[in-house]
N, C-alpha and C positions, 0 to 999 in steps of 0.2 A: 640690685638697686642702682638706678641711673643718677650720676652726678652732673650738676650744672655749675659752670665756674664763671667767675667774673672776668672781664677783660684784663684787669690787673693781674689776676692769678694766671692768666694764660700767658701774658707778657713775661712774667716772672719765669715761668716754665720754659718759655722759649729762649730766654737769654743764655743759658749754658749751651744749648744746641747752636745758636747763632755764633757764639765764640769758638765752637768746636768744628763746625761744618764750614766747607768753602761758601764764598760769598754767593748768595742766592739759592743755595741748595734747599733750605727749608721752604721757601717760596715755591720753588719748582715742584717739591714734593706735594704741596698742597694743591697746587695747579694741576699736576698730573691726576691727582684724585678727582678733581673737579671735572676735567676733561673726560675721565672714564664714566663718571655719572652722566655727563651730557650725551656721550655716545650711547649709553644703555637706554637713556630715555629716548634718543632718536630712534633706536632700533625698536623700542616698545611701541612708540607712537607712530612711526612712519614705516617700519619694516626693514630699515637699513641705515647706513651711516654715510657711505660714499655718496657724493652728489647732493647731500642735503645741505640746507643753509642755516646758519647760526649767526645771530646779532649779538654783539657784546655792548652793553651800556657801561662805559668807563668813566669813573670819577678819578680824583687826584690821590687817593690813598693806596695803601698796599693792596686792598681788595680790588682796585682797577688793575694792579699788577698781576694779582692772581688770576684775574679774567683775561688778561692779555696772554699771559704765559699758557693758560688753558686753551685760548684761541689757536696759539701756535701749534699745540699738540693736535688739535682738532684738524687744522689745515693739512697736516702731515698725514692724516687719515682720510684725505679727500674730501673733506667738508668745506664748503664756501663760507668763510667767515668775514663778516664786516664788523668793524668796530667803531661805535659812535663815542667820540671823545667829548665829554661834557665840560672839561677843563683842560683844553689842549695844551695850554702852556705849563700845566703841572701833571701831565700824564707820566706814568711811571716809566722812566728812560729806558731801563733794561728790558722790561716787558714789552715796551712799544717796539724796540729794536728787534727782539726776538720774533714778535708778532709779523713784522713787516718781512724779516728774512724768510719766514715760513710761507709768505705769500698772501698774508691777510691784507685786506683793504681797509682804509680809514676814512671815516667821514667826521665832521665836527658839528657840534651843537651850540649855537650862540656864540657870543664874543669872547668866551673863555673864562668868564667870571666863575668863582665857585658856586655851584648850582645844586649842591647836594647836602649842605649842613655838616660836612665832615670837618674835623680838625684840619689844620694846615698840613700835618703829616702824621701819620702813625709811626713816629720814630721808633726804629729798631725792631719793628714787627715784621718778621719774615722778609727783611730788607735784603736787596741784592747788593748793598753797598754802593748804589749809584744815585745820583740825584735824580729828581723828578723833573728836570728842565724841559722835557718834551723835545729836545733837539733831534734831528734826523741822524741815523747811523748808517754806515756801510755805503755811503755815497748816493743814497736814494735821492730822487729829485722830488721837489715839493709838489710837483704836478701830479705825482702818484696819488696824492690824497685828494678825495672828492668832498667838497663842502656842500653838504645836503641839508643844511639847517637841522641836522638831527633827526631826519625822517627815518623810519625803520622799514626796510624793504622785505615784506612779506616773508619772514623767516619761518622755519619750522620750530625754532627753539630760540629764546632769548636768554642771556646771561646777565644777571644783575651783579655789576662790580662798582656801583656807584658810591656806596658809603660803607665804610669799615665799622668795626666795633667802637671807634671813638666818635662816631657820628652822633649827632643829637638833633632832635626836631624833625619835622616834616620835610619832604623833598622840597628843595628850592624850584622856582617857577619853570626853569629850562628843563631840569630833570623831570619834573612833574608832567610837563607837556610831552615829552618824549615818552615816558612810561604810559600816560594815557593813551597813546596811539598804538600801543602793543596789543596785538590780538592773539599772539602765540603764547604757549606755556612759558612761564619763566623759572628759570633755575637761579636761585639766590646764592652768592658766594658768601658763605659764613653766616650772614644775617640779612633779612630782607630790608632793603634800605627805606628809611623814613620811619622804621618801628624801633622804639627805644629798647636797647639791648638788655637793660637791667629790668625793666618793668613790663615789657611788651606793649606798651601804650602807644596808641596810634593817634596823633593830634592833628592830622592833615593828610595831604597826599603822601602815599606810600605805595611800596611794592607789595603785591600779594602773589606769593610764589607758589608754584606747583610743587616744587622741591627745593629744599635748602640744604647746602652742603657745609656742614660744620667742620672747621679745620681744627684738628687736634683735641678739641673738647666741646661738649654742648654748652651752650651759654643760657642764661635765664629766659631770654626771649623765646627760645625753642620749646619751653615748657608753658609760658605765659600768654604767647600768641600763636597758638597752633593754626588757627585760620588763616594767618598771614604767611606762616612758614611752610605750609603743606607737609609733605613727607620730609622727615629730616634724615640725612644720610651723614654719618660721622666718618671723617678721614683721619686715620691715624698717622700723625707726623712724628711720633716718637717723644711726646711730652711726658714728663714726670710729674703728675699733678697732686696737690695735697687735698685739703679738706673742701668739699664742694660748698657752694653758696646755698644751694638747694638740692633736693633729691626727689625722685619719683619712684613708685613701685612698678615692678614688671610682674608678669605672670609667676615666675619663680619665687618672687617674694610673697606674693598672695598664697601661693601653694605651700610654702614653708611656715607661714604664719597663722594660717586660717585653722580655727579649732576643728579637729577631726577626733571622733570618739575612739578611745582605745578598748583593749579587751576587759579592763578593770573599771571603766566608766559607767555611771548611771545618770539618771535625769537630773540629779542634784550636782553631781561632781563636774558637769560640763557647764556650769554657770546658770544661776537663777536671776533672771532680770525682772524687775517690776515696771510695769507700764503705767504711768499716770498722766492720762490724756483724754481728750474728748469731753463731752458734755451732753446734756439732753438737747442742746442747740446744735452741736457738732459731733455727733456719734461716729461719723465716718472717719474722723481724725484717729480716734481710738482703734477703730477696726483696722485701719491701715498700718499704724505703728505696731500694733500687736501682731498681726499677721505677718509683717516683715520681720519681726524678731524671731516668730516661729520658723520662718523660712531660712534664716541666716545661720542658725546653729541648732544643735540637738538638745540643748539645755532647756530648763523648765522656764515658762513664762507665766507670771502672775499679773492680773489687771486690777487696777484700784481706781474706781471712778463712777460716775453717774450714768455712763454709757454701758454699763455691765450687761444689761440684756442684749444689746446690739452685738457686743463683742461675743458673747456666748452662742449667740445665733449663727455667727460665722465661723467661730473657732471654739468648738466644744472642748477641745483639749487644755484650754486655758483655765486656771484657777482664778476666778473673778470675784471681787468683793467690792463694796461701795465705797470704802475709804481706805487710805493708805495705811492708817494705824492698824487695819485689820487684815493686811496683806500676808502676814507672816515673814519668814526670813527671805530676804532677797540679798544678792551680793552687788547689784548696781540698780540704779533707777534711770529710766528715760522718761523725761517729764516736759510738758508744755504744749504739744499740738492740741488745739481746740480746748485748751484748759480754761480759759477766762482770764480776765484781768481785773475782776472786782475785788473788794476787800476779802471776801471768803476765799477766793482763789489765792491771794497774797498769804493769807493765814496758813492755807493747806500747803503751799509751796515752802513756807517757812518751816513747817514741821518736817517736810521731807528732807530738805537740806540740812536740817539740825541733826539728822541721823548720821551725817558725815559718812555716807557711803559714796563710792564712785557714781557720778550722774553725768548723763548728757541732758543739757539744758536747752531747749529750743522753743521757738515760736511764742505763744503768750508768755511763757516762763522768762524769756529774754526781755520781753516788754516790762514785766514785773520788776525783774532784777535792774533794769536801767532806772525805774522809778523808785526803787527801794534798795539803796546801795548795801544796807545792812544784811540783805538776804544771803549774800555770798561772802561777806566779810570775814566771818569766823570759820570758814570751811578750810579743812586741811586735806580732806579726801580729794582723790583725782576728779577733776571736773572738765567736761568738755562742752564748750559752747558752740552752737551751730547756727550763726546768723546769716541771713542774706544781707545785701547791702543796706537796705533801710534799717533792719534791726541792728546791724553793725554800727551805723551812724548813731542810733539812739545810745547804744552801750558806751560808744567812745565819747559821746558828749558829757556822759556822767563819769567815766574812768579815765579816759585817756585822750588828752589834747593832741599828743603826738600821733596817735592813731587816727584821730579826725582829720589832721592836716595831711597825713600820707594819704589817706583815702581820697581826699579831696584833689590831691595831685595826680592821682591815677596810679600810685605806687601801692598795689594790693599787698605785696609781701611785706613792706615795710609797716603798712597798716596793721596786718594781722600780727606781726611780731610785737609792735608797740602795745596793742591791746592785751595780747597774752601776757606780755611782761607786767604791765600795769595792773591787770586783774588777778595774775598768779594762777591762770587757767589756760588750757589749751584752747584755740580758737580755730574753728573750721569756717572759713569765709567762703560761701557758696559762690559758684559762677561757672562759666564755660570752663576755665581752669580753676579747680577749687584749690584754695590755699589753706593748708593746716599748719599752725604755727604753735610751738611749745613755749612755756614761759622761759626756758633757757636759750631761746633763739633758733632752735632747730626748726626746720621748714620742709615739709613735704608737699609737692604740688601733684594734683591729679591730672594726668595728661590724657586720660581715656575718655575725655569728656565730649559731649554733643549738646545741641540745644534741645533735644527731645526730652530732657529731664525738666525743662521748664514748663510744668504743667501742675494745676492745683493737686495738692495732696502729695506731690513728689517728695517734699521735705519730711512729711510724716513717715514716708517709707524709710528715708535715710536715717531718721532718728530711731526707729526701731532696730535696724541693723547696728547702728552704734552702740545702743544700749545693750543688745545681746552680746557683742564683742567686749564691751567694758565688763560685763558679768563674768566672762571667762579669764579675767585677769590681764587682758592686753592694756598697755598704757595708752593714755587717751591720744597721743599723737599718732600711734599706729593703728588704734581702733577707728579713728577718724579716717585715716588714709586708706586703710583696707575697706571700710564701708563705702568711701567716696568712689574708689575704684570699680567695686562690683556694682554699686548703684548705677554708675554711669554706663558701664557695659549693659547692664539689665535695661536701662532706658533706651539705648540704642538697639537692643535685640528687640524690645517690645515694639518699637517703632517700625522697624525695617523700612524706613524711608517715608512714612506716613505719620500724621499725629497720633499720639498714644495717650495713655491715661495712667494716673498712679496705680490703680489696681493692676493693670497689665504690667507695669514696672516691677511691682511686688511679686507677681506671678512668674516673672522672668528670672528671678534670683536664683531658684535652684538650677536652672539650665546653665547659667553662668557658672555657678559653683561646680556643677558636673563637668564642665569643660576644664576649668583650671585646675580642679582637684583630681583630675583622672588618674594620674600617676599615683598619687597618694592612696586613693581608694582601692585601686587594683592591688597595692601593696599591703 
């Protein structure tokens, strides 16, 4: 499981190392890792390192120092490196001196005002113990610098060292102008500048990196803004980290937690899920949710609803009835897709939830829950809510002012946490990066996402997978996280670079599981 840490947690972990190591050692450790990633990227993209050209975009914080030290390492490997100083009078002094000694060339951008939204100084963070006065060292003459107004000379690669983890808000005008002129791939130092490190929010001009090099720890932005970060490479600088702010699942976690039948299992022992979805108007929702539950696990699936004939025509292995009261024994319910929102649907949902069995609540059932708070009030069984942004807003308006405010500010993690806390239920907030929050504050983010899942019926597929996993006894947080990861990969596999459909996403689930579970099934 991958952990993501706040800037404060990273600074706290850096403090003992800064006290124990020589001045600047920690920064040079991070910069060496950044230089190694840049060299590998040059080799991959251009076929070599020597003679290639790299441009550094350098702000006034420690990320600028990281970039300058990395530039010095690259110069020594035969790379022609230019540094564009976006705040020349506050450039990191030791990094700038090392860069010049190695033969790096410097240009300036604008009159020197802070142009990148960073704090005055990321005090103590991988510091070299020297001020950022920007003065020249080793007797270098001022004429060695070229003032080019911040123009970037056709590099093979650009390094973003504009804003560190203390930065807030979009790029300032000078930095935005320089970044807008970049046509080469960008490697971001620690976090892409202009992207909020805690929320991943992009509120204006920002860097979109091909690669982001994380120093010491992954930060929330790496999970919440994958399209801005690109591929994320972690550089181990020796930090002793504690409890992460967020986590995400990796293949090994899915492999360890996904239900696989054992020698003593039968169709009942592997979880019996009830699907209450669809209607005469929307039978497809029932077909999609039911089929995905079948494809997700080996347990039994029961269907209850007015789309019974459509479900049986597609899935004859299902036990199907007209009403949930006739479904027989189930261990969890998946309810809501195509369910309806009239008084009869509300009464049926009330009866289902009063059974107090684990349940995943989606789509129309969420709309009913927003309008009828009493439906969820008395539940003690595990509950997983799976809203998209609009459904979330309706729930938050009823149950969680804090959740509504956080969603409005673009902080999806805080929003999901608040709604989960206020409703006493696990919340799966769908999106490019899906956020799953438990009532106790734990959060898992699905980082395997793509936009291919944004297609009609895709949510019905996810509901079926979540329900099947809940029926096996998985707690809602991990049922949601496991389902979101497999669903996202199935969407990408079904699309293969072209528009896809919910039916194809559902059909791709066994292939995803076959890949992930290969070691388990062979065992």
